[in-house]
N, C-alpha and C positions, 0 to 999 in steps of 0.2 A: 504494500500500500504506500502510495506516495505521501510523504510527510509535508504538511502545509502549515507554516507558521501563521498564526492568527494576527492579522494587522487590524488593530482597533483604533488607532489614531494615525492618520496618514501624515498630517502636518502638525508640528509642534510649535507653539508660540514661545518656546524657551529661547532666551537670549544667550545661552551658554555656548552656542556654536555659531560660527560665521564662515562664509566662504573664504578660501585662501589658505595660506601656509599653515601647516600643523605639524605635530611630531607624534611619534609612537612612544608611549611611556611603558617601558619594560626593561628587564635586565639586559646587560650587554651579551651579545652572541646568542640571544634567544629570539625566536621568530614567531609570527602569528600568520594565520591563513587569511587571505583576501578571497572572498567568494563572489561568484557571478550573480548572486541574488541576496537580498537582506534576510535576516532571521536565521542564518545558518551557524552551526557550530560543529565541532569535530564529530559529534555523535549523530545529530539528526541529518547531516549532509549525506551520511552513508545510506540513509533510508530513502533519500529523494533522488531518483535517477536524473532529474534535471539539474541537480546541484553539482558544482565542481569548484575546487580551489584553483584560482588563477595565478596566485603569487604568494610568496612567503618572505615578506620584508622583515628587517630587524630595525633597531632604533636609530640606525644611521641612514635609513631610507629618506628620500625626499617625498613628502606627503602634501597633498593639496586637497582640501575639502571642496567638492564640486556640487553637492546637493544643497538646495536652498534651506531645507529643514531636515532634521533627523527623522527617520521612520521609527516610530515607537510601536513595539510589537510584543505580543505574548508568545514566548518561546519555551519549549519544554527543557527543563534543566537536565543536563546529562547525569547529574548526581542523585536527584530526588525524583525525577520524572514529573515534577509539578510544573505548571505553567508559571512563568515569571516575566515581569515587564523588563524589556531591554530596548536600547536604542541602537540604530545602525546608521552609519554615514557612508555615502558614496564618495570615493576618493580617487584621485590620480596618484600613482606611485612610480618611483624610479629608484632603482638601487643596483648595486654591483655585487656580484658574488664570485668568489674564486673557486673553481673546481679543477682539481688535478693541475694546478698551476696556471690555468687559463682564466682570465677575467671575463665574465659575462655581464652584460647590462640588461636588465629587465625593466620594462615600463608598460603601463596600461592603466586600466581603471577597474574598480569593483567595489564591493561592500565589506566594511569592517565593523566589528562591535565597537561602539563609541567609547566603551570603557577603556580601551587601549589608546585613545587619542587625546592629546593635550594641546592646548593652544600655546603653551610655552615649553621650552626645552627643560627637561628635568634630568638630574643625574641619577644613575641607578644606585641601589643600595649596596650592591656587590659588584663594583666596577672593575675595569681592567687596571692593571698596574702601569703607571707611567715611569719610565726609566729615569733615574736621577741624572742630573747634568754632571758631566765629568769635570766641568770647570767650577761647579759649586756643589760639593757634596753636602748631604744632610748635616745640619748643625753648624756649618760654616757661616761666616758673616761677610757678605759682599761689601766691598768698599763703598762708603757713603750711606750705608743703610743702617738704620737703628734696629735694636732688638725686636721691637714690635713689628716692624715691617718685615724683618727676617722671618719671624714666626708666621706672619700672614702669608708670606710667599711659600713657606714650607708646608703649610696646612694641607693643601691638596695632595702633596706627595705622601705625607704621613697618613692621610686617610686612605690613599690607594694601597699603601703597604698593609694597613690593618685589614682592609677588605680582602686583599689577596691572601693574607694569612688565613682568614676564614674560608675562602674559596678553595685554597690548596689543601687545607685540613679536611674539608668536606670530601674532596676527591679520595683521600686516604681512607675515609670512613664508608664509602659507598658500598663496598662488598661486605661490610660487617653488619649493617643495619638495614631494616626495611624489608627483610625477606618475606615472601608470601608463605604463610604457614597453613593455608587451607587449599583445597582443590577448588579453584575459581569456576570451574565448569559445573560444579554441583551446587544446587540451590541450598542444601541443608548444611549447617555448620554445627559440628559436635564440639561445643566448648566445654562440656562437662559442668559440674557444679563448682561454684566459687568464682574467682576472678578470671575472665577469659584471657587476659594478658598473661597471667601467671601460668595458666594451663597450656596455652598454645604457643606463646612467643618466647617465654623465658627458657624452656628446654632447648630451643634452637640457639638462643644467644649464649647459653652456658657452654655450648660446644665451641663457640667462636673464641679465638684468641683476642687479645687487646692490642690494637696497633700501637706502635711506638711513636706516640705523639706527646709533645711537651705543651702543657697548657699555658695560658696567659700568665699564671703566677709562677711559672718555672718548674712546676711539679709534673710528674709523669701522669698521663691519663690512666684511670682505673677502670675496672669492670663495671662499677656502679656508674661512672661517667658514661660508659657505653650504653648501659641500660637506660639512663636518664635521656640520652639523645634519642635513642630508638623509641622510647615511650612517648616523649614529647612530639617527635616528628609524626608518628602515627596519629596522635591525637589532633594536632593542628591540621594535618592533611584531611582527615575525615570530617573535622568540624568546619573547615574553611575553604576547601578546594574551589568551590564555586565563586568565591570572592577574591581569589588571587588576581584576577584580571582588573579589579578595581584598585589594586596596589598592595604591595607587601606589608604596608603598615597595618592592614587588618589582621592577617595571621600573626604578625609580630605582637600586636596588642594582646591576642589570646595567649601567646607564649609568655608575655610579661606578667599577665594576671596569674597564670599557673606558677610562675617563679615567685610572685608575691605571696601566694598561698603557701608555697613550700617553705618560704623563709620566715613565715610568721608562726613562731613556736607557740605563742599563747593561744592560737586558734587551730592547732593541729587536729583536735578532735572534730572540728567543724569541717575541715577541708580534706582530711584523710579518714575515710570510713571503709568498713568492711575488712576482710582479711587480705593481707598482702605478704608476699615472700620477703624474707629478711635480706634477700639479694638486692632488693630495690632500695634506692635512696628516696628521700622525701619528695623530690620532684617527680620521680617515676610513680610514686604512690599517689600523689595528687592527680597526675595526668591520667591515671588509669582507674580512678575511683568513679564507679558508675553514678554515684550521687552528685558528682561534680561535673562529669562529662558523660551525658547519656548515651554517647556512641558505644560505650562499653557494656550497655545492657544487651542481653541476647534477644529480647523481644520488647516491643513498645506497643501498648494497647492490644496485646495478644498476637501481634504480627511480627515476623522476623525483622530484625533491625538491619536495614541495608547499610547504615553507616558503619556497623561493626565489620561487615565484609570489606569496606574500604580501608579500615584500619588494619585488618589482618592480612590484606593483600594489596598494598600500595603499588604504584607504578615505578618500582625501584630497578627493574631490569628490562631493557628494551627487547630482549630476546625471549622473555617469558610472559605468559598471560598474567594480567592483573585482575582486579575484582570484577571486571566486565566479562571475563572469560576469553578475551582477545589480547593480543599484544598491545601495549600502550602506544597511543599516537604521540608524536613529538611534543604536542602541547602539554600532555600529562607528564611526560618525562621532565619537562621544564618546571612544572609545578612541584614535582617531587624534589628536584635539585634545589629549588628555592626553599622548600620545606626543610630539607636537611641543612641548608646553610643557616637558617634561622635557629634550628635546634642546636646546631654546633656552636654558634655564637653565644647562645644563651647559657650553655653548659661550660664550654671551654674558654670562652672569652667574655666572662660576665661583666668586667668593667666596661668593655666596648658596648656590650648589649645594653647595660643599664644606662650608659651615657646617651645612647640613641633614644631610649624609651623612658627617660627620666621624668616625664610628665605623667606617666601612668603609675599611680601609687595605690590604685584601687584593687578590690578583690572580686568584683562581680561584673559580669557582662551578659547581655542577652542579644537577641536579634529580632527586630521587628515587633517590639512590644510597646504598648502605650505607656507603661509604667512598670516599676519593679519594687514592691514592698515600700513604697513611699520614699525611696531613695532619690537623690538628685542625679540627673544625667549630666555627665561632663564630656567635653569634646577635646581630648588631648591631641597634641601634635607629635609625630615622629619625624624628625628632621623637617622637611618642608611639606609634609602631608598631614592633613587634618583627618582625624577619625570621626567622620560625620555621616557616613552612609548607614542609616539605621537598619536597613535590610541585612547588612553584614555584621556590624558590631555596634552595640550600645554599651558604653561604660557607665557604671553606676557607683556613686560615692555613698558609702554607709557611715561616713564620719570618722572611721578609723584610718590610721595611717600605717603604711607598710614600712 
């Protein structure tokens, strides 16, 4: 059956978009699909014989919005199967790609999810490294420059080094975490009684060695660190995968709230509930407590919990099936890579992570709710991104401080 996205508002009066130059807001070296029609994503395009991807630009591509207005549509979520409101923009694109040493230029036009488009150029969270100047090594003082100006000039380089450390460390961790521990082609999950993470994931992790990684504090990474990263990554992927396109500040917010809960000893009984293996640290216990993250429930309202499948079989290996039963598309591989970067930074680079997320001192978040136990909603920033899309994350302040 041909999939048809439901267009319910053809023209929008929103002033947030305008014809002309625009940018793709995503991580370096990651790509999105441009489709020949609006309302398409990696999952529903496969169901529609008229749909095809026409281009795969990255954040260096030249983008021009050519539609007068975005098309606002009801589109089936690849993760929940529910219809959700999305906006699509028709764009012209031009980019270069090197394949086997040969440079190809691709240009044309098509439709992209507006969530990836920005009217201003934004830096990525985990950017490429810029090589230091041979004439001016880090820490040196150029002639005629004061200390404040030196620090200002070095800041982008220092940030690049920090980001690269996270990215390079993530590469070393890829084969150690995120393994699929169920048969994704079977609908039933036999999680047994007790905690699904402890029953299904921990036995696999216990067989894995710990990679030789030195943490931000100079100490060697431990098995508990490995479990913390794995548990946090699975949780934020299953909780937030459909919101990554709106910016990494949304899954980073969920990760920081989990860290806040784990670090608040006075409220341990509130945030760590149920039985947990002693092999887990507090962060892994918080991240896998079903009362805190419902994705770890085996059923919800008497029905199998699809989010649990996503946590138990994330898109960590491009050559193996993930929770859908098929090999993961590039888009999902990118989401998992970013998930693992966030979890790695939170566990192994806590000073860097806490610096990015310093405005998030709260312990509670929801999605798409009019209120939460009388708490005040706050709108923190992570670097230059505001946590403001209620359908993804709402941060609530209960008056306590982390």
